[in-house]
PyMOL CGO cylinders between C-alpha atoms (Angstrom):
from pymol import cmd
from pymol.cgo import CYLINDER

trace = [
    CYLINDER, 4.22, -76.18, 22.78, 1.78, -78.70, 24.25, 0.3, 1, 1, 1, 1, 1, 1,
    CYLINDER, 1.78, -78.70, 24.25, -1.87, -78.78, 23.26, 0.3, 1, 1, 1, 1, 1, 1,
    CYLINDER, -1.87, -78.78, 23.26, -3.92, -75.93, 24.78, 0.3, 1, 1, 1, 1, 1, 1,
    CYLINDER, -3.92, -75.93, 24.78, -5.54, -76.66, 28.10, 0.3, 1, 1, 1, 1, 1, 1,
    CYLINDER, -5.54, -76.66, 28.10, -9.32, -76.28, 28.52, 0.3, 1, 1, 1, 1, 1, 1,
    CYLINDER, -9.32, -76.28, 28.52, -8.64, -72.96, 30.25, 0.3, 1, 1, 1, 1, 1, 1,
    CYLINDER, -8.64, -72.96, 30.25, -7.01, -71.58, 27.11, 0.3, 1, 1, 1, 1, 1, 1,
    CYLINDER, -7.01, -71.58, 27.11, -9.81, -72.78, 24.84, 0.3, 1, 1, 1, 1, 1, 1,
    CYLINDER, -9.81, -72.78, 24.84, -12.66, -70.96, 26.63, 0.3, 1, 1, 1, 1, 1, 1,
    CYLINDER, -12.66, -70.96, 26.63, -13.04, -67.21, 26.80, 0.3, 1, 1, 1, 1, 1, 1,
    CYLINDER, -13.04, -67.21, 26.80, -12.54, -65.72, 30.23, 0.3, 1, 1, 1, 1, 1, 1,
    CYLINDER, -12.54, -65.72, 30.23, -14.97, -63.09, 31.43, 0.3, 1, 1, 1, 1, 1, 1,
    CYLINDER, -14.97, -63.09, 31.43, -13.72, -62.57, 34.98, 0.3, 1, 1, 1, 1, 1, 1,
    CYLINDER, -13.72, -62.57, 34.98, -11.69, -59.37, 35.37, 0.3, 1, 1, 1, 1, 1, 1,
    CYLINDER, -11.69, -59.37, 35.37, -8.90, -61.11, 37.30, 0.3, 1, 1, 1, 1, 1, 1,
    CYLINDER, -8.90, -61.11, 37.30, -8.30, -63.61, 34.50, 0.3, 1, 1, 1, 1, 1, 1,
    CYLINDER, -8.30, -63.61, 34.50, -5.87, -62.93, 31.68, 0.3, 1, 1, 1, 1, 1, 1,
    CYLINDER, -5.87, -62.93, 31.68, -7.31, -62.96, 28.16, 0.3, 1, 1, 1, 1, 1, 1,
    CYLINDER, -7.31, -62.96, 28.16, -6.66, -66.47, 26.77, 0.3, 1, 1, 1, 1, 1, 1,
    CYLINDER, -6.66, -66.47, 26.77, -5.69, -65.01, 23.39, 0.3, 1, 1, 1, 1, 1, 1,
    CYLINDER, -5.69, -65.01, 23.39, -2.94, -63.05, 25.13, 0.3, 1, 1, 1, 1, 1, 1,
    CYLINDER, -2.94, -63.05, 25.13, -1.14, -66.25, 26.08, 0.3, 1, 1, 1, 1, 1, 1,
    CYLINDER, -1.14, -66.25, 26.08, -1.36, -67.49, 22.50, 0.3, 1, 1, 1, 1, 1, 1,
    CYLINDER, -1.36, -67.49, 22.50, -0.17, -64.11, 21.19, 0.3, 1, 1, 1, 1, 1, 1,
    CYLINDER, -0.17, -64.11, 21.19, 2.61, -64.13, 23.77, 0.3, 1, 1, 1, 1, 1, 1,
    CYLINDER, 2.61, -64.13, 23.77, 3.60, -67.62, 22.67, 0.3, 1, 1, 1, 1, 1, 1,
    CYLINDER, 3.60, -67.62, 22.67, 4.22, -68.34, 26.33, 0.3, 1, 1, 1, 1, 1, 1,
    CYLINDER, 4.22, -68.34, 26.33, 6.30, -71.47, 26.25, 0.3, 1, 1, 1, 1, 1, 1,
    CYLINDER, 6.30, -71.47, 26.25, 4.68, -73.81, 28.69, 0.3, 1, 1, 1, 1, 1, 1,
    CYLINDER, 4.68, -73.81, 28.69, 6.76, -76.76, 29.78, 0.3, 1, 1, 1, 1, 1, 1,
    CYLINDER, 6.76, -76.76, 29.78, 5.61, -80.30, 29.01, 0.3, 1, 1, 1, 1, 1, 1,
    CYLINDER, 5.61, -80.30, 29.01, 2.64, -81.01, 31.27, 0.3, 1, 1, 1, 1, 1, 1,
    CYLINDER, 2.64, -81.01, 31.27, 2.47, -77.42, 32.53, 0.3, 1, 1, 1, 1, 1, 1,
    CYLINDER, 2.47, -77.42, 32.53, -1.01, -75.93, 32.81, 0.3, 1, 1, 1, 1, 1, 1,
    CYLINDER, -1.01, -75.93, 32.81, -2.29, -72.57, 33.94, 0.3, 1, 1, 1, 1, 1, 1,
    CYLINDER, -2.29, -72.57, 33.94, -3.95, -72.69, 37.35, 0.3, 1, 1, 1, 1, 1, 1,
    CYLINDER, -3.95, -72.69, 37.35, -4.75, -69.03, 38.14, 0.3, 1, 1, 1, 1, 1, 1,
    CYLINDER, -4.75, -69.03, 38.14, -4.13, -65.46, 36.96, 0.3, 1, 1, 1, 1, 1, 1,
    CYLINDER, -4.13, -65.46, 36.96, -4.29, -62.16, 38.86, 0.3, 1, 1, 1, 1, 1, 1,
    CYLINDER, -4.29, -62.16, 38.86, -4.28, -58.63, 37.53, 0.3, 1, 1, 1, 1, 1, 1,
    CYLINDER, -4.28, -58.63, 37.53, -1.28, -56.67, 38.83, 0.3, 1, 1, 1, 1, 1, 1,
    CYLINDER, -1.28, -56.67, 38.83, -0.54, -52.98, 38.63, 0.3, 1, 1, 1, 1, 1, 1,
    CYLINDER, -0.54, -52.98, 38.63, 1.48, -53.69, 35.52, 0.3, 1, 1, 1, 1, 1, 1,
    CYLINDER, 1.48, -53.69, 35.52, 0.19, -56.80, 33.71, 0.3, 1, 1, 1, 1, 1, 1,
    CYLINDER, 0.19, -56.80, 33.71, -0.74, -60.17, 35.16, 0.3, 1, 1, 1, 1, 1, 1,
    CYLINDER, -0.74, -60.17, 35.16, 0.73, -62.69, 37.55, 0.3, 1, 1, 1, 1, 1, 1,
    CYLINDER, 0.73, -62.69, 37.55, 0.14, -66.14, 36.02, 0.3, 1, 1, 1, 1, 1, 1,
    CYLINDER, 0.14, -66.14, 36.02, 0.41, -69.20, 38.27, 0.3, 1, 1, 1, 1, 1, 1,
    CYLINDER, 0.41, -69.20, 38.27, 0.86, -72.61, 36.66, 0.3, 1, 1, 1, 1, 1, 1,
    CYLINDER, 0.86, -72.61, 36.66, 1.27, -75.96, 38.36, 0.3, 1, 1, 1, 1, 1, 1,
    CYLINDER, 1.27, -75.96, 38.36, 5.08, -75.44, 38.21, 0.3, 1, 1, 1, 1, 1, 1,
    CYLINDER, 5.08, -75.44, 38.21, 5.79, -71.70, 38.55, 0.3, 1, 1, 1, 1, 1, 1,
    CYLINDER, 5.79, -71.70, 38.55, 4.60, -68.08, 38.67, 0.3, 1, 1, 1, 1, 1, 1,
    CYLINDER, 4.60, -68.08, 38.67, 5.24, -65.85, 35.64, 0.3, 1, 1, 1, 1, 1, 1,
    CYLINDER, 5.24, -65.85, 35.64, 4.79, -62.10, 35.25, 0.3, 1, 1, 1, 1, 1, 1,
    CYLINDER, 4.79, -62.10, 35.25, 3.13, -61.22, 31.92, 0.3, 1, 1, 1, 1, 1, 1,
    CYLINDER, 3.13, -61.22, 31.92, 2.38, -57.74, 30.61, 0.3, 1, 1, 1, 1, 1, 1,
    CYLINDER, 2.38, -57.74, 30.61, 1.32, -55.91, 27.49, 0.3, 1, 1, 1, 1, 1, 1,
    CYLINDER, 1.32, -55.91, 27.49, 3.85, -53.40, 26.26, 0.3, 1, 1, 1, 1, 1, 1,
    CYLINDER, 3.85, -53.40, 26.26, 2.54, -50.57, 24.05, 0.3, 1, 1, 1, 1, 1, 1,
    CYLINDER, 2.54, -50.57, 24.05, 4.99, -49.22, 21.50, 0.3, 1, 1, 1, 1, 1, 1,
    CYLINDER, 4.99, -49.22, 21.50, 4.80, -46.14, 19.29, 0.3, 1, 1, 1, 1, 1, 1,
    CYLINDER, 4.80, -46.14, 19.29, 3.29, -46.93, 15.84, 0.3, 1, 1, 1, 1, 1, 1,
    CYLINDER, 3.29, -46.93, 15.84, 3.44, -50.66, 16.56, 0.3, 1, 1, 1, 1, 1, 1,
    CYLINDER, 3.44, -50.66, 16.56, 0.65, -52.83, 17.89, 0.3, 1, 1, 1, 1, 1, 1,
    CYLINDER, 0.65, -52.83, 17.89, 0.99, -53.72, 21.52, 0.3, 1, 1, 1, 1, 1, 1,
    CYLINDER, 0.99, -53.72, 21.52, 2.65, -57.03, 22.25, 0.3, 1, 1, 1, 1, 1, 1,
    CYLINDER, 2.65, -57.03, 22.25, 2.63, -59.36, 25.23, 0.3, 1, 1, 1, 1, 1, 1,
    CYLINDER, 2.63, -59.36, 25.23, 5.88, -60.00, 27.06, 0.3, 1, 1, 1, 1, 1, 1,
    CYLINDER, 5.88, -60.00, 27.06, 6.92, -62.48, 29.73, 0.3, 1, 1, 1, 1, 1, 1,
    CYLINDER, 6.92, -62.48, 29.73, 8.87, -61.25, 32.70, 0.3, 1, 1, 1, 1, 1, 1,
    CYLINDER, 8.87, -61.25, 32.70, 10.50, -63.12, 35.56, 0.3, 1, 1, 1, 1, 1, 1,
    CYLINDER, 10.50, -63.12, 35.56, 9.54, -66.70, 36.33, 0.3, 1, 1, 1, 1, 1, 1,
    CYLINDER, 9.54, -66.70, 36.33, 9.52, -68.02, 39.88, 0.3, 1, 1, 1, 1, 1, 1,
    CYLINDER, 9.52, -68.02, 39.88, 9.82, -71.82, 39.91, 0.3, 1, 1, 1, 1, 1, 1,
    CYLINDER, 9.82, -71.82, 39.91, 8.19, -73.63, 42.81, 0.3, 1, 1, 1, 1, 1, 1,
    CYLINDER, 8.19, -73.63, 42.81, 11.23, -75.85, 43.43, 0.3, 1, 1, 1, 1, 1, 1,
    CYLINDER, 11.23, -75.85, 43.43, 13.22, -72.94, 44.89, 0.3, 1, 1, 1, 1, 1, 1,
    CYLINDER, 13.22, -72.94, 44.89, 10.50, -70.36, 45.63, 0.3, 1, 1, 1, 1, 1, 1,
    CYLINDER, 10.50, -70.36, 45.63, 10.47, -69.19, 49.23, 0.3, 1, 1, 1, 1, 1, 1,
    CYLINDER, 10.47, -69.19, 49.23, 7.13, -68.41, 50.91, 0.3, 1, 1, 1, 1, 1, 1,
    CYLINDER, 7.13, -68.41, 50.91, 5.64, -65.22, 49.41, 0.3, 1, 1, 1, 1, 1, 1,
    CYLINDER, 5.64, -65.22, 49.41, 5.38, -62.20, 51.64, 0.3, 1, 1, 1, 1, 1, 1,
    CYLINDER, 5.38, -62.20, 51.64, 3.12, -59.17, 51.72, 0.3, 1, 1, 1, 1, 1, 1,
    CYLINDER, 3.12, -59.17, 51.72, 4.98, -55.85, 51.71, 0.3, 1, 1, 1, 1, 1, 1,
    CYLINDER, 4.98, -55.85, 51.71, 3.36, -52.55, 52.76, 0.3, 1, 1, 1, 1, 1, 1,
    CYLINDER, 3.36, -52.55, 52.76, -0.09, -54.16, 52.61, 0.3, 1, 1, 1, 1, 1, 1,
    CYLINDER, -0.09, -54.16, 52.61, -0.27, -53.67, 48.82, 0.3, 1, 1, 1, 1, 1, 1,
    CYLINDER, -0.27, -53.67, 48.82, 2.55, -55.68, 47.28, 0.3, 1, 1, 1, 1, 1, 1,
    CYLINDER, 2.55, -55.68, 47.28, 3.25, -59.40, 47.05, 0.3, 1, 1, 1, 1, 1, 1,
    CYLINDER, 3.25, -59.40, 47.05, 6.94, -60.22, 47.03, 0.3, 1, 1, 1, 1, 1, 1,
    CYLINDER, 6.94, -60.22, 47.03, 8.08, -63.45, 45.40, 0.3, 1, 1, 1, 1, 1, 1,
    CYLINDER, 8.08, -63.45, 45.40, 11.65, -64.56, 46.08, 0.3, 1, 1, 1, 1, 1, 1,
    CYLINDER, 11.65, -64.56, 46.08, 13.65, -67.32, 44.46, 0.3, 1, 1, 1, 1, 1, 1,
    CYLINDER, 13.65, -67.32, 44.46, 17.01, -68.51, 45.78, 0.3, 1, 1, 1, 1, 1, 1,
    CYLINDER, 17.01, -68.51, 45.78, 19.80, -69.54, 43.40, 0.3, 1, 1, 1, 1, 1, 1,
    CYLINDER, 19.80, -69.54, 43.40, 23.05, -70.68, 45.02, 0.3, 1, 1, 1, 1, 1, 1,
    CYLINDER, 23.05, -70.68, 45.02, 22.53, -68.45, 48.07, 0.3, 1, 1, 1, 1, 1, 1,
    CYLINDER, 22.53, -68.45, 48.07, 21.62, -65.45, 45.89, 0.3, 1, 1, 1, 1, 1, 1,
    CYLINDER, 21.62, -65.45, 45.89, 18.02, -64.30, 46.24, 0.3, 1, 1, 1, 1, 1, 1,
    CYLINDER, 18.02, -64.30, 46.24, 16.15, -62.74, 43.34, 0.3, 1, 1, 1, 1, 1, 1,
    CYLINDER, 16.15, -62.74, 43.34, 12.83, -61.11, 44.12, 0.3, 1, 1, 1, 1, 1, 1,
    CYLINDER, 12.83, -61.11, 44.12, 10.10, -59.04, 42.53, 0.3, 1, 1, 1, 1, 1, 1,
    CYLINDER, 10.10, -59.04, 42.53, 7.11, -57.17, 43.97, 0.3, 1, 1, 1, 1, 1, 1,
    CYLINDER, 7.11, -57.17, 43.97, 3.68, -57.18, 42.40, 0.3, 1, 1, 1, 1, 1, 1,
    CYLINDER, 3.68, -57.18, 42.40, 0.96, -54.64, 43.13, 0.3, 1, 1, 1, 1, 1, 1,
    CYLINDER, 0.96, -54.64, 43.13, -2.25, -56.65, 43.70, 0.3, 1, 1, 1, 1, 1, 1,
    CYLINDER, -2.25, -56.65, 43.70, -5.79, -55.96, 44.84, 0.3, 1, 1, 1, 1, 1, 1,
    CYLINDER, -5.79, -55.96, 44.84, -5.58, -58.56, 47.63, 0.3, 1, 1, 1, 1, 1, 1,
    CYLINDER, -5.58, -58.56, 47.63, -1.91, -59.56, 48.07, 0.3, 1, 1, 1, 1, 1, 1,
    CYLINDER, -1.91, -59.56, 48.07, -2.62, -61.58, 51.21, 0.3, 1, 1, 1, 1, 1, 1,
    CYLINDER, -2.62, -61.58, 51.21, -5.11, -63.90, 49.43, 0.3, 1, 1, 1, 1, 1, 1,
    CYLINDER, -5.11, -63.90, 49.43, -2.83, -64.25, 46.40, 0.3, 1, 1, 1, 1, 1, 1,
    CYLINDER, -2.83, -64.25, 46.40, 0.14, -65.00, 48.65, 0.3, 1, 1, 1, 1, 1, 1,
    CYLINDER, 0.14, -65.00, 48.65, -1.87, -67.65, 50.45, 0.3, 1, 1, 1, 1, 1, 1,
    CYLINDER, -1.87, -67.65, 50.45, -2.88, -69.31, 47.12, 0.3, 1, 1, 1, 1, 1, 1,
    CYLINDER, -2.88, -69.31, 47.12, 0.74, -69.28, 45.88, 0.3, 1, 1, 1, 1, 1, 1,
    CYLINDER, 0.74, -69.28, 45.88, 1.94, -70.67, 49.21, 0.3, 1, 1, 1, 1, 1, 1,
    CYLINDER, 1.94, -70.67, 49.21, -0.68, -73.45, 49.08, 0.3, 1, 1, 1, 1, 1, 1,
    CYLINDER, -0.68, -73.45, 49.08, 0.44, -74.36, 45.52, 0.3, 1, 1, 1, 1, 1, 1,
    CYLINDER, 0.44, -74.36, 45.52, 4.15, -74.56, 46.47, 0.3, 1, 1, 1, 1, 1, 1,
    CYLINDER, 4.15, -74.56, 46.47, 4.17, -78.08, 48.04, 0.3, 1, 1, 1, 1, 1, 1,
    CYLINDER, 4.17, -78.08, 48.04, 2.36, -79.64, 45.07, 0.3, 1, 1, 1, 1, 1, 1,
    CYLINDER, 2.36, -79.64, 45.07, 4.63, -77.76, 42.65, 0.3, 1, 1, 1, 1, 1, 1,
    CYLINDER, 4.63, -77.76, 42.65, 7.75, -78.90, 44.51, 0.3, 1, 1, 1, 1, 1, 1,
    CYLINDER, 7.75, -78.90, 44.51, 6.49, -82.50, 44.51, 0.3, 1, 1, 1, 1, 1, 1,
    CYLINDER, 6.49, -82.50, 44.51, 5.88, -82.30, 40.76, 0.3, 1, 1, 1, 1, 1, 1,
    CYLINDER, 5.88, -82.30, 40.76, 9.37, -80.89, 40.17, 0.3, 1, 1, 1, 1, 1, 1,
    CYLINDER, 9.37, -80.89, 40.17, 10.84, -83.70, 42.28, 0.3, 1, 1, 1, 1, 1, 1,
    CYLINDER, 10.84, -83.70, 42.28, 8.92, -86.30, 40.25, 0.3, 1, 1, 1, 1, 1, 1,
    CYLINDER, 8.92, -86.30, 40.25, 10.22, -84.68, 37.06, 0.3, 1, 1, 1, 1, 1, 1,
    CYLINDER, 10.22, -84.68, 37.06, 13.78, -84.73, 38.41, 0.3, 1, 1, 1, 1, 1, 1,
    CYLINDER, 13.78, -84.73, 38.41, 13.53, -88.43, 39.29, 0.3, 1, 1, 1, 1, 1, 1,
    CYLINDER, 13.53, -88.43, 39.29, 12.09, -89.25, 35.85, 0.3, 1, 1, 1, 1, 1, 1,
    CYLINDER, 12.09, -89.25, 35.85, 14.84, -87.27, 34.11, 0.3, 1, 1, 1, 1, 1, 1,
    CYLINDER, 14.84, -87.27, 34.11, 17.52, -88.93, 36.25, 0.3, 1, 1, 1, 1, 1, 1,
    CYLINDER, 17.52, -88.93, 36.25, 16.09, -92.36, 35.45, 0.3, 1, 1, 1, 1, 1, 1,
    CYLINDER, 16.09, -92.36, 35.45, 16.06, -91.50, 31.75, 0.3, 1, 1, 1, 1, 1, 1,
    CYLINDER, 16.06, -91.50, 31.75, 19.67, -90.32, 31.87, 0.3, 1, 1, 1, 1, 1, 1,
    CYLINDER, 19.67, -90.32, 31.87, 20.78, -93.52, 33.62, 0.3, 1, 1, 1, 1, 1, 1,
    CYLINDER, 20.78, -93.52, 33.62, 18.84, -95.80, 31.28, 0.3, 1, 1, 1, 1, 1, 1,
    CYLINDER, 18.84, -95.80, 31.28, 21.13, -97.98, 29.15, 0.3, 1, 1, 1, 1, 1, 1,
    CYLINDER, 21.13, -97.98, 29.15, 21.17, -96.71, 25.60, 0.3, 1, 1, 1, 1, 1, 1,
    CYLINDER, 21.17, -96.71, 25.60, 21.70, -100.08, 23.89, 0.3, 1, 1, 1, 1, 1, 1,
    CYLINDER, 21.70, -100.08, 23.89, 19.72, -102.69, 25.74, 0.3, 1, 1, 1, 1, 1, 1,
    CYLINDER, 19.72, -102.69, 25.74, 21.23, -106.16, 25.81, 0.3, 1, 1, 1, 1, 1, 1,
    CYLINDER, 21.23, -106.16, 25.81, 19.69, -108.65, 23.41, 0.3, 1, 1, 1, 1, 1, 1,
    CYLINDER, 19.69, -108.65, 23.41, 17.36, -111.22, 24.95, 0.3, 1, 1, 1, 1, 1, 1,
    CYLINDER, 17.36, -111.22, 24.95, 18.98, -114.47, 26.13, 0.3, 1, 1, 1, 1, 1, 1,
    CYLINDER, 18.98, -114.47, 26.13, 19.49, -117.00, 23.34, 0.3, 1, 1, 1, 1, 1, 1,
    CYLINDER, 19.49, -117.00, 23.34, 19.93, -114.32, 20.66, 0.3, 1, 1, 1, 1, 1, 1,
    CYLINDER, 19.93, -114.32, 20.66, 23.09, -114.36, 18.60, 0.3, 1, 1, 1, 1, 1, 1,
    CYLINDER, 23.09, -114.36, 18.60, 24.43, -110.96, 17.68, 0.3, 1, 1, 1, 1, 1, 1,
    CYLINDER, 24.43, -110.96, 17.68, 26.67, -110.82, 14.61, 0.3, 1, 1, 1, 1, 1, 1,
    CYLINDER, 26.67, -110.82, 14.61, 28.85, -107.76, 14.17, 0.3, 1, 1, 1, 1, 1, 1,
    CYLINDER, 28.85, -107.76, 14.17, 30.61, -107.38, 10.84, 0.3, 1, 1, 1, 1, 1, 1,
    CYLINDER, 30.61, -107.38, 10.84, 33.21, -104.81, 10.01, 0.3, 1, 1, 1, 1, 1, 1,
    CYLINDER, 33.21, -104.81, 10.01, 33.53, -103.66, 6.41, 0.3, 1, 1, 1, 1, 1, 1,
    CYLINDER, 33.53, -103.66, 6.41, 37.00, -102.53, 5.41, 0.3, 1, 1, 1, 1, 1, 1,
    CYLINDER, 37.00, -102.53, 5.41, 37.47, -100.40, 2.33, 0.3, 1, 1, 1, 1, 1, 1,
    CYLINDER, 37.47, -100.40, 2.33, 40.68, -99.71, 0.45, 0.3, 1, 1, 1, 1, 1, 1,
    CYLINDER, 40.68, -99.71, 0.45, 41.58, -97.44, -2.45, 0.3, 1, 1, 1, 1, 1, 1,
    CYLINDER, 41.58, -97.44, -2.45, 41.91, -98.93, -5.90, 0.3, 1, 1, 1, 1, 1, 1,
    CYLINDER, 41.91, -98.93, -5.90, 45.50, -98.47, -7.09, 0.3, 1, 1, 1, 1, 1, 1,
    CYLINDER, 45.50, -98.47, -7.09, 44.29, -97.44, -10.56, 0.3, 1, 1, 1, 1, 1, 1,
    CYLINDER, 44.29, -97.44, -10.56, 41.20, -95.19, -10.16, 0.3, 1, 1, 1, 1, 1, 1,
    CYLINDER, 41.20, -95.19, -10.16, 41.62, -94.31, -6.42, 0.3, 1, 1, 1, 1, 1, 1,
    CYLINDER, 41.62, -94.31, -6.42, 37.94, -95.07, -5.54, 0.3, 1, 1, 1, 1, 1, 1,
    CYLINDER, 37.94, -95.07, -5.54, 37.10, -96.80, -2.26, 0.3, 1, 1, 1, 1, 1, 1,
    CYLINDER, 37.10, -96.80, -2.26, 36.26, -100.48, -2.76, 0.3, 1, 1, 1, 1, 1, 1,
    CYLINDER, 36.26, -100.48, -2.76, 35.57, -103.41, -0.43, 0.3, 1, 1, 1, 1, 1, 1,
    CYLINDER, 35.57, -103.41, -0.43, 38.68, -105.34, 0.58, 0.3, 1, 1, 1, 1, 1, 1,
    CYLINDER, 38.68, -105.34, 0.58, 36.90, -108.61, -0.16, 0.3, 1, 1, 1, 1, 1, 1,
    CYLINDER, 36.90, -108.61, -0.16, 36.25, -107.70, -3.84, 0.3, 1, 1, 1, 1, 1, 1,
    CYLINDER, 36.25, -107.70, -3.84, 38.45, -109.36, -6.49, 0.3, 1, 1, 1, 1, 1, 1,
    CYLINDER, 38.45, -109.36, -6.49, 38.11, -106.52, -9.02, 0.3, 1, 1, 1, 1, 1, 1,
    CYLINDER, 38.11, -106.52, -9.02, 37.36, -102.80, -8.71, 0.3, 1, 1, 1, 1, 1, 1,
    CYLINDER, 37.36, -102.80, -8.71, 33.65, -102.22, -9.51, 0.3, 1, 1, 1, 1, 1, 1,
    CYLINDER, 33.65, -102.22, -9.51, 34.52, -98.83, -11.05, 0.3, 1, 1, 1, 1, 1, 1,
    CYLINDER, 34.52, -98.83, -11.05, 37.43, -99.57, -13.40, 0.3, 1, 1, 1, 1, 1, 1,
    CYLINDER, 37.43, -99.57, -13.40, 37.59, -103.40, -13.37, 0.3, 1, 1, 1, 1, 1, 1,
    CYLINDER, 37.59, -103.40, -13.37, 41.26, -103.53, -12.30, 0.3, 1, 1, 1, 1, 1, 1,
    CYLINDER, 41.26, -103.53, -12.30, 42.33, -106.53, -10.19, 0.3, 1, 1, 1, 1, 1, 1,
    CYLINDER, 42.33, -106.53, -10.19, 42.75, -105.59, -6.49, 0.3, 1, 1, 1, 1, 1, 1,
    CYLINDER, 42.75, -105.59, -6.49, 45.25, -108.34, -5.53, 0.3, 1, 1, 1, 1, 1, 1,
]
cmd.load_cgo(trace, "trace")
């Protein structure tokens, strides 16, 4: 998990912000370079927007066990369609995977404003995902063993081992006697 962002280090006092300790308790696995941009209180938990995706987070109370934070669906900006307001109270986020749409609705105080913020973050998030894809593709296509600089002589030596006919240990073929039992090898 990358180092905490300044947002996670300070205590949040605004009611629409998730408690920073909750994300640490949740052990929300942020991707490399991912940072939390905004959080909104939903009817059931929080909608957390990072620079790369939106994640639903909630606290689940259990009988005789302390309440724990859980992460729900993630909506990645690279395939997130524009959010839409449903029935004036819900924000619907939809992600398309191979022509199959997965969506979830979140009860919010002001779904139109939240939808507008998510929609404004989509182009930057898509651009960041594209930059990550190009970097990953470049890394995959990078030669693993770079050629030595010109003028360098590379010597490759192969060591062949054989079994000693007396003690059956592996010894170098170039040895005159077995280092284990002293028997002649030729």
